[in-house]
Backbone as a chain_set.jsonl record, in Angstrom:
{"seq": "MSRRRLPHLPTRPTWRCQACGIAWPCSPAKLMLLGEYRNNRTALLVYLATLRDEAAVQLAELDGGTQPDGLIERFTAWAHHR", "coords": {"N": [[-1.825, 217.959, 189.93], [-3.313, 218.533, 187.086], [-5.727, 217.033, 184.844], [-5.383, 216.504, 181.624], [-8.155, 217.228, 179.291], [-9.834, 215.095, 177.016], [-10.874, 215.621, 173.701], [-14.162, 215.256, 172.278], [-13.698, 213.588, 169.958], [-14.06, 211.167, 167.175], [-12.615, 207.6, 167.376], [-10.472, 206.079, 165.108], [-10.295, 202.316, 164.046], [-12.896, 202.032, 165.551], [-14.219, 204.059, 165.916], [-15.427, 205.105, 168.229], [-16.058, 207.471, 170.981], [-12.976, 209.37, 171.935], [-13.172, 210.945, 174.37], [-15.295, 209.71, 175.953], [-15.728, 207.229, 175.521], [-18.218, 206.073, 174.258], [-20.328, 205.402, 171.497], [-19.745, 207.167, 168.533], [-20.849, 209.838, 167.035], [-21.278, 211.067, 170.074], [-22.888, 212.813, 172.912], [-21.88, 215.323, 173.694], [-20.21, 215.658, 171.459], [-22.066, 216.141, 169.379], [-23.209, 218.758, 170.23], [-21.077, 220.026, 170.17], [-20.88, 220.121, 167.657], [-23.297, 221.091, 166.287], [-23.191, 223.524, 167.323], [-20.71, 224.501, 166.043], [-22.026, 224.273, 163.69], [-23.651, 225.882, 163.245], [-24.877, 227.749, 161.464], [-24.769, 226.902, 159.327], [-26.203, 223.94, 158.406], [-26.546, 222.388, 156.044], [-23.989, 222.165, 155.126], [-23.01, 220.841, 157.682], [-24.505, 218.397, 157.735], [-23.281, 217.012, 155.385], [-20.866, 216.501, 156.105], [-20.996, 214.834, 158.308], [-22.36, 212.912, 156.597], [-20.445, 212.22, 155.365], [-18.511, 211.078, 156.942], [-20.32, 208.892, 158.155], [-20.219, 207.103, 156.029], [-17.392, 206.446, 155.633], [-17.125, 205.607, 158.338], [-18.83, 203.164, 158.236], [-17.661, 201.465, 156.375], [-15.093, 201.117, 157.98], [-16.302, 199.977, 160.226], [-17.163, 197.91, 159.233], [-15.21, 196.221, 158.185], [-14.144, 195.477, 160.514], [-16.144, 193.677, 161.862], [-15.64, 191.287, 160.14], [-17.138, 192.051, 157.041], [-19.605, 192.439, 157.862], [-22.25, 195.088, 157.368], [-22.767, 197.442, 159.513], [-25.801, 198.006, 161.525], [-27.907, 200.996, 161.808], [-26.381, 203.359, 161.072], [-27.307, 205.669, 160.289], [-29.617, 207.018, 161.456], [-27.308, 207.537, 163.924], [-25.59, 208.954, 162.968], [-26.486, 211.004, 160.994], [-29.267, 211.514, 161.164], [-30.439, 212.883, 163.316], [-29.107, 215.226, 162.602], [-30.929, 217.022, 161.614], [-33.395, 219.452, 160.61], [-35.604, 220.726, 162.815]], "CA": [[-1.488, 217.984, 188.742], [-4.527, 218.422, 186.337], [-5.845, 216.005, 183.784], [-5.815, 216.936, 180.287], [-9.184, 216.308, 178.8], [-9.446, 214.854, 175.577], [-12.03, 216.36, 173.01], [-15.016, 214.163, 171.834], [-13.703, 213.184, 168.697], [-13.935, 209.634, 166.947], [-11.256, 207.181, 167.439], [-10.988, 204.98, 163.92], [-11.666, 202.055, 163.148], [-14.214, 201.655, 166.282], [-16.105, 205.048, 165.841], [-15.996, 205.516, 169.767], [-15.655, 208.741, 171.247], [-12.059, 208.875, 172.619], [-13.014, 211.246, 175.709], [-16.071, 208.961, 177.172], [-15.997, 206.022, 175.332], [-19.261, 205.943, 173.78], [-20.308, 205.396, 170.169], [-19.508, 208.623, 168.197], [-20.853, 211.044, 167.789], [-21.816, 211.483, 171.581], [-24.1, 213.787, 173.308], [-21.174, 216.318, 173.551], [-19.763, 215.744, 170.099], [-23.359, 216.474, 168.592], [-23.561, 219.821, 170.951], [-20.297, 220.781, 169.628], [-20.886, 220.371, 165.899], [-24.451, 221.978, 165.972], [-22.602, 225.054, 167.317], [-19.696, 224.847, 164.974], [-22.205, 224.75, 162.034], [-24.964, 226.406, 163.358], [-25.091, 228.86, 160.702], [-24.612, 225.599, 157.574], [-26.809, 222.501, 158.293], [-26.439, 221.33, 155.038], [-22.11, 221.487, 155.72], [-22.47, 219.84, 158.671], [-24.775, 216.916, 156.963], [-22.491, 216.812, 154.129], [-19.613, 216.396, 156.593], [-21.566, 213.733, 158.906], [-22.438, 211.971, 155.908], [-18.973, 211.545, 154.826], [-17.767, 210.361, 157.674], [-20.911, 208.023, 158.062], [-19.488, 206.235, 154.94], [-16.407, 206.272, 156.183], [-17.439, 204.376, 159.543], [-19.667, 202.215, 157.641], [-16.662, 200.916, 156.008], [-14.212, 200.488, 158.935], [-17.049, 199.059, 161.006], [-17.87, 196.516, 158.509], [-13.765, 195.333, 158.13], [-13.875, 195.24, 162.053], [-17.074, 192.635, 161.528], [-16.08, 190.38, 158.804], [-17.8, 192.503, 156.173], [-21.069, 192.751, 158.005], [-22.823, 196.476, 157.688], [-23.495, 197.693, 160.829], [-27.191, 198.602, 161.302], [-28.19, 202.256, 162.704], [-25.529, 204.377, 160.933], [-28.049, 206.784, 159.738], [-29.723, 207.504, 162.478], [-26.311, 207.84, 164.504], [-24.491, 209.974, 162.063], [-27.042, 212.125, 160.026], [-30.664, 211.926, 161.465], [-30.218, 213.956, 164.627], [-28.753, 216.819, 162.852], [-31.888, 217.645, 160.369], [-33.824, 220.691, 161.22], [-36.614, 220.046, 163.738]], "C": [[-2.772, 217.532, 188.059], [-4.622, 217.678, 185.389], [-5.855, 216.617, 182.508], [-6.951, 216.391, 179.919], [-9.242, 216.261, 177.393], [-10.734, 215.684, 175.109], [-13.198, 214.733, 172.549], [-14.798, 214.038, 170.364], [-13.776, 211.633, 168.468], [-12.731, 209.178, 166.971], [-11.635, 205.745, 166.486], [-10.197, 204.081, 164.498], [-13.182, 202.172, 164.238], [-15.025, 202.812, 166.353], [-16.843, 205.185, 167.286], [-15.056, 206.676, 169.984], [-13.916, 208.467, 172.355], [-12.051, 209.972, 173.903], [-13.992, 210.631, 176.575], [-15.999, 207.829, 176.53], [-17.346, 205.078, 174.162], [-19.406, 205.849, 172.226], [-20.362, 206.872, 169.686], [-20.4, 208.859, 167.294], [-21.85, 210.747, 169.455], [-22.616, 212.837, 171.911], [-23.051, 215.076, 172.907], [-20.355, 216.906, 172.179], [-21.329, 216.52, 169.332], [-23.444, 218.186, 168.871], [-22.391, 220.672, 169.972], [-20.274, 221.258, 168.274], [-22.023, 220.909, 165.902], [-23.89, 223.363, 166.348], [-21.545, 225.301, 166.393], [-20.204, 225.331, 163.298], [-23.633, 225.317, 162.258], [-25.44, 227.321, 162.106], [-24.993, 228.274, 158.795], [-25.116, 224.537, 157.723], [-26.429, 221.921, 157.245], [-24.699, 221.33, 154.847], [-22.07, 220.542, 156.478], [-23.412, 218.14, 158.322], [-24.419, 216.292, 155.93], [-21.524, 216.173, 155.081], [-20.233, 214.764, 157.739], [-21.457, 212.49, 158.378], [-20.99, 211.135, 155.1], [-18.096, 210.493, 155.99], [-18.61, 208.846, 158.538], [-20.443, 207.092, 156.867], [-18.258, 205.615, 155.686], [-16.108, 205.134, 157.563], [-18.073, 203.132, 158.931], [-18.858, 201.073, 156.968], [-15.838, 200.215, 156.956], [-14.887, 199.101, 160.267], [-17.405, 197.833, 160.764], [-16.424, 195.234, 158.626], [-13.372, 194.605, 159.662], [-14.921, 193.867, 162.435], [-17.002, 191.595, 160.836], [-16.91, 190.766, 157.555], [-19.44, 192.594, 156.463], [-21.443, 193.952, 158.121], [-23.246, 196.889, 158.902], [-25.03, 198.535, 160.454], [-27.182, 200.16, 162.217], [-27.522, 203.616, 162.027], [-26.377, 205.755, 160.331], [-28.379, 207.764, 160.804], [-28.633, 208.15, 163.426], [-25.319, 208.957, 164.185], [-25.137, 211.212, 161.686], [-28.686, 212.42, 160.97], [-30.837, 213.146, 162.726], [-29.91, 215.171, 164.47], [-29.507, 217.42, 161.353], [-32.538, 218.616, 160.873], [-34.709, 220.003, 161.651], [-37.263, 221.041, 163.331]], "O": [[-3.295, 216.444, 188.301], [-3.544, 217.473, 184.831], [-6.674, 217.537, 182.504], [-7.068, 215.176, 180.078], [-8.819, 217.144, 176.646], [-11.481, 216.284, 175.883], [-12.908, 213.537, 172.57], [-15.691, 214.376, 169.587], [-13.585, 210.867, 169.413], [-11.764, 209.892, 166.706], [-12.429, 204.828, 166.698], [-9.396, 204.47, 165.347], [-14.311, 202.357, 163.783], [-16.202, 202.804, 166.713], [-18.033, 205.307, 167.578], [-13.93, 206.914, 169.548], [-13.777, 207.622, 173.24], [-10.999, 209.983, 174.542], [-13.864, 210.789, 177.789], [-16.396, 207.015, 177.364], [-17.341, 203.99, 173.587], [-18.427, 206.302, 171.632], [-20.954, 207.718, 170.355], [-20.776, 207.87, 166.666], [-22.967, 210.249, 169.593], [-22.852, 213.733, 171.1], [-23.325, 215.779, 171.934], [-20.002, 218.052, 171.903], [-21.216, 217.606, 168.763], [-23.705, 218.918, 167.916], [-22.641, 221.639, 169.251], [-19.857, 222.32, 167.811], [-21.819, 221.764, 165.04], [-24.174, 224.314, 165.621], [-21.502, 226.438, 165.924], [-19.71, 225.976, 162.372], [-24.575, 225.166, 161.479], [-26.658, 227.462, 161.994], [-25.08, 228.818, 157.694], [-24.473, 223.715, 157.07], [-25.906, 220.818, 157.402], [-24.224, 220.305, 154.357], [-21.393, 219.529, 156.303], [-22.988, 217.027, 158.634], [-24.948, 215.273, 155.487], [-21.339, 215.003, 154.745], [-19.592, 213.716, 157.662], [-20.969, 211.459, 158.839], [-20.725, 210.054, 154.575], [-17.348, 209.528, 155.838], [-18.027, 208.012, 159.23], [-20.386, 205.948, 157.319], [-18.211, 204.502, 156.21], [-15.269, 204.247, 157.724], [-17.637, 202.043, 159.305], [-19.266, 199.912, 156.972], [-15.746, 198.987, 156.938], [-14.443, 198.098, 160.825], [-17.797, 196.936, 161.51], [-16.441, 194.044, 158.941], [-12.651, 193.64, 159.917], [-14.501, 193.057, 163.262], [-17.983, 190.859, 160.724], [-17.419, 189.816, 156.961], [-20.315, 192.763, 155.613], [-21.018, 194.355, 159.204], [-24.367, 196.499, 159.228], [-25.307, 199.321, 159.548], [-26.457, 200.315, 163.2], [-27.944, 204.74, 162.3], [-25.775, 206.772, 159.985], [-27.837, 208.834, 161.082], [-28.902, 209.291, 163.801], [-24.545, 209.607, 164.888], [-24.631, 212.312, 161.91], [-29.036, 213.548, 161.317], [-31.475, 214.196, 162.643], [-30.069, 216.09, 165.274], [-28.991, 217.993, 160.393], [-32.148, 218.737, 162.035], [-34.906, 218.86, 161.239], [-38.418, 221.224, 163.715]]}, "num_chains": 1, "name": "protein.A"}
């Protein structure tokens, strides 16, 4: 029997990848997003910024109101044009 592979999507409110368990966006998710938005980097950055803001609220709630560090690097810095 074959195992069904989970997509590399975030699990809320922890913002860990449902497939590999590391902080989302994981490397496979980044590659998928870059491919999906290859013709519209601006839309990708808007989408990621929206998710970053959602994650900031949810992760702060899990940590007693403390805003997590590094969310800009984690969610949007990697997606800028190089």
